[in-house]
C-alpha positions in Angstrom: 51.2 44.3 31.7 47.4 45.6 31.3 45.3 42.8 30.6 42.9 42.4 27.6 39.2 43.5 28.2 36.3 42.9 26.6 35.9 44.2 23.2 40.0 44.4 23.2 40.5 41.1 21.0 42.8 40.9 18.1 42.7 42.7 15.0 39.3 41.3 12.9 39.6 39.1 9.9 39.5 41.6 6.6 35.8 42.4 5.7 34.6 41.5 2.4 34.4 44.4 -0.4 31.1 46.2 -0.1 28.4 47.4 -3.0 27.2 50.8 -3.0 23.7 52.0 -4.3 22.3 54.9 -4.7 18.6 55.9 -5.7 17.8 59.3 -7.1 20.1 60.6 -4.7 20.2 64.9 -4.2 22.2 67.1 -2.0 21.5 70.6 -1.7 24.1 72.5 0.7 23.0 75.2 2.9 23.9 78.0 0.9 21.4 76.3 -1.9 24.7 75.0 -4.0 23.3 71.5 -5.9 25.6 69.2 -5.4 24.3 66.1 -6.6 20.9 66.1 -8.9 18.9 62.8 -8.5 21.9 60.2 -8.8 21.1 56.9 -9.6 24.1 54.1 -9.3 24.7 50.6 -8.4 28.2 50.0 -8.1 28.8 46.1 -7.3 31.1 44.9 -4.7 34.7 44.7 -5.9 34.4 47.2 -8.7 37.3 49.8 -9.8 35.7 52.7 -10.7 37.2 56.1 -12.1 34.7 59.4 -11.5 35.6 61.9 -13.6 34.1 65.6 -14.2 35.4 69.0 -13.9 35.9 71.0 -10.4 32.3 71.7 -9.3 31.0 68.8 -11.2 29.8 66.7 -8.3 32.5 64.3 -8.3 33.6 65.2 -4.4 30.3 65.4 -3.5 29.6 61.8 -4.5 32.8 60.4 -2.9 31.8 61.8 0.3 28.4 61.0 0.6 29.0 57.6 0.7 30.5 57.3 4.0 28.5 60.0 5.2 31.0 63.4 5.4 28.3 64.7 3.5 24.4 64.0 4.4 22.2 63.6 1.2 18.8 66.1 1.2 16.9 63.4 -0.6 16.6 59.9 -2.2 18.3 56.8 -0.4 21.8 55.3 -0.6 23.4 51.9 1.1 26.5 50.7 1.5 26.4 46.9 2.0 23.2 46.3 3.6 23.4 49.6 5.9 21.5 52.7 5.0 23.9 55.5 5.2 21.4 58.1 5.2 19.7 56.5 8.0 23.2 55.7 9.9 23.6 57.6 13.5 26.2 57.2 16.1 27.5 53.8 16.4 26.5 52.4 13.1 27.7 55.3 11.5 31.1 55.2 13.3 31.2 52.0 12.1 30.4 52.5 8.4 33.3 55.0 8.1 35.4 52.2 9.8 35.1 50.2 6.8 35.5 52.9 4.2 38.9 53.8 3.6 39.1 57.2 2.6 42.1 58.9 0.7 42.6 62.8 0.0 44.4 65.1 -2.1 45.8 66.5 0.4 47.5 63.2 2.2 46.2 64.5 5.4 49.1 63.2 7.6 50.5 64.2 10.6 54.0 65.4 9.5 55.6 65.7 13.1 55.1 62.1 13.8 56.6 58.9 12.2 55.1 57.2 9.0 54.1 54.4 11.4 52.1 56.4 13.9 50.2 57.6 10.9 49.6 54.3 9.4 48.0 53.3 13.0 45.5 55.9 12.8 43.7 53.4 10.8 43.0 50.9 12.8 41.4 53.9 15.2 38.1 52.4 14.6 38.8 48.8 15.7 40.8 50.0 18.8 39.6 50.9 22.2 40.0 54.2 23.2 42.5 53.3 26.1 45.1 52.1 23.6 44.9 54.9 21.2 45.2 57.5 24.3 48.4 55.5 25.6 49.7 54.8 21.8 49.6 50.8 23.3 48.3 49.1 20.1 48.2 45.6 19.5 51.1 43.3 18.0 48.0 42.5 15.0 47.6 46.6 14.8 51.5 47.1 13.8 51.3 43.8 11.8 48.5 45.4 9.6 50.4 48.5 9.6 53.7 46.9 8.3 51.6 44.6 5.8 50.0 47.8 4.1 53.1 50.0 3.9 55.1 46.9 2.1 52.1 46.5 0.1 52.8 50.5 -1.5 56.9 50.1 -1.2 57.2 52.3 1.8 58.3 49.6 4.6 61.6 51.1 4.9 60.6 54.8 5.8 58.3 53.0 8.4 60.3 55.1 11.4 61.0 58.4 9.3 58.8 61.5 10.0 56.2 62.0 7.5 57.0 65.6 6.8 60.1 64.0 5.1 58.6 62.3 2.5 57.7 63.6 -1.3 54.3 63.9 -2.2 54.2 60.7 -3.8 55.4 58.9 -0.6 53.0 60.9 1.5 49.9 59.6 -0.6 51.4 55.9 -0.5 51.3 56.3 2.9 48.0 57.6 3.0 47.0 54.7 1.0 48.6 52.4 3.7 46.5 53.8 6.4 43.2 53.3 4.4 44.6 49.8 4.0 45.3 49.2 7.7 41.8 50.0 8.3 40.9 46.3 6.6 38.1 48.6 4.5 35.3 47.2 2.2 35.6 50.2 -0.2 38.4 52.7 -0.7 37.5 56.2 -1.7 40.5 58.2 -3.4 39.2 62.2 -4.0 41.6 63.5 -6.6 44.7 61.4 -4.9 47.3 62.6 -7.8 46.2 66.3 -8.4 49.0 67.7 -6.7 52.0 64.7 -8.3 54.1 64.6 -11.3 53.4 62.0 -14.3 55.8 59.5 -13.1 54.5 59.4 -9.3 50.8 60.0 -10.0 51.1 56.7 -12.4 52.9 55.0 -9.4 49.8 56.1 -6.8 47.4 55.0 -9.2 48.6 51.8 -9.8 48.7 51.2 -5.8 44.9 51.7 -6.0 44.6 49.5 -9.0 46.4 46.8 -7.2 44.0 47.3 -4.2 41.3 46.6 -6.1 42.3 43.5 -8.2 44.7 42.1 -5.5 42.5 42.6 -2.4 39.2 42.7 -4.6 38.6 46.0 -2.6 35.6 48.3 -4.0 37.7 51.4 -5.3 36.1 54.5 -6.2 38.8 57.4 -7.8 37.8 61.1 -8.3 40.0 61.9 -11.3 39.6 65.0 -14.0 42.5 63.5 -16.2 41.0 61.1 -19.2 44.2 59.4 -19.5 44.4 58.2 -16.0 40.9 57.4 -16.0 41.1 55.2 -19.4 44.3 53.5 -18.1 43.0 52.5 -14.4 39.4 52.6 -14.2 37.3 49.4 -15.2 34.0 51.6 -15.0 33.8 55.1 -15.8 31.4 57.9 -14.7 31.0 61.0 -15.7 29.5 63.6 -13.7 28.5 67.3 -14.9 26.3 69.9 -13.0 25.4 67.5 -10.3 24.6 64.9 -12.5 25.6 61.2 -14.2 26.1 62.3 -17.8 28.3 59.3 -19.0 28.0 55.4 -17.5 30.9 53.1 -19.2 33.5 51.1 -19.7 36.2 53.4 -19.0 38.5 51.8 -21.9 35.8 52.5 -24.5 35.3 56.2 -23.4 36.1 58.3 -26.6 37.3 61.9 -26.8 33.6 62.7 -27.7 32.6 61.1 -24.4 35.0 63.4 -22.5 34.4 66.1 -24.1 30.5 65.8 -23.5 31.4 65.0 -19.7 33.3 68.5 -19.8 31.3 70.3 -21.5 33.8 71.9 -23.6 36.5 71.0 -26.2 39.6 68.9 -24.6 42.7 70.8 -24.0 46.1 69.1 -23.4 45.8 70.0 -19.5 43.0 67.3 -19.6 45.8 64.9 -20.2 48.5 63.7 -17.7 51.0 62.8 -20.1 50.6 65.2 -22.8 
């Protein structure tokens, strides 16, 4: 039996949610494209936010700056008491370990099991030697089982990820994020490729993550009915700028037309 070493203790207690603060943040990509232009936002810990806008509006850039995937060009960005724009090395890895990401394309390893995919969420909290030999702690496996149960995927725990439908794969991706015991969950167009009933199911899972666990959740969407139904706060992006910031349920069709910069169409509603 391999003895536990220093830094190889059991899974940590769940982290408290984090706030997010941006001050005059600009992102300019190497090709000169401006992804964000002077964005200032305060997102309190535990808030459920829908970020809406058309392709190229800056909403994906906004999400990816929060965990340092996209560096900011100017301004300041903080998650809790950590300055993301100043974080490097171990501090940046720790920050990313506290932020769960859910992508449009699921990003699962199709040839391995659902369980192994969810355990990827424990990498930031697991010694390298354990990940290399697959010797995850009992507490890590318990967290994976609990995360899968929360999104209704426990019965598929030993199936290959490639055998799942798109909606099931996205639920596994949410479970992987939950296994991190995150302070924040960021979801970048998580339902863009799903049919309406499945999209509502995935959004309800993310809503429960926020309501039941108190985790700060930001979801990028381009469909106004989903934003109204599941967001508490709505942030509208256009041309890299925030053009709307208010209560999601109160957002009118005219507000959305202003965010999109055009008249609304049936394609702007999932259930049209």
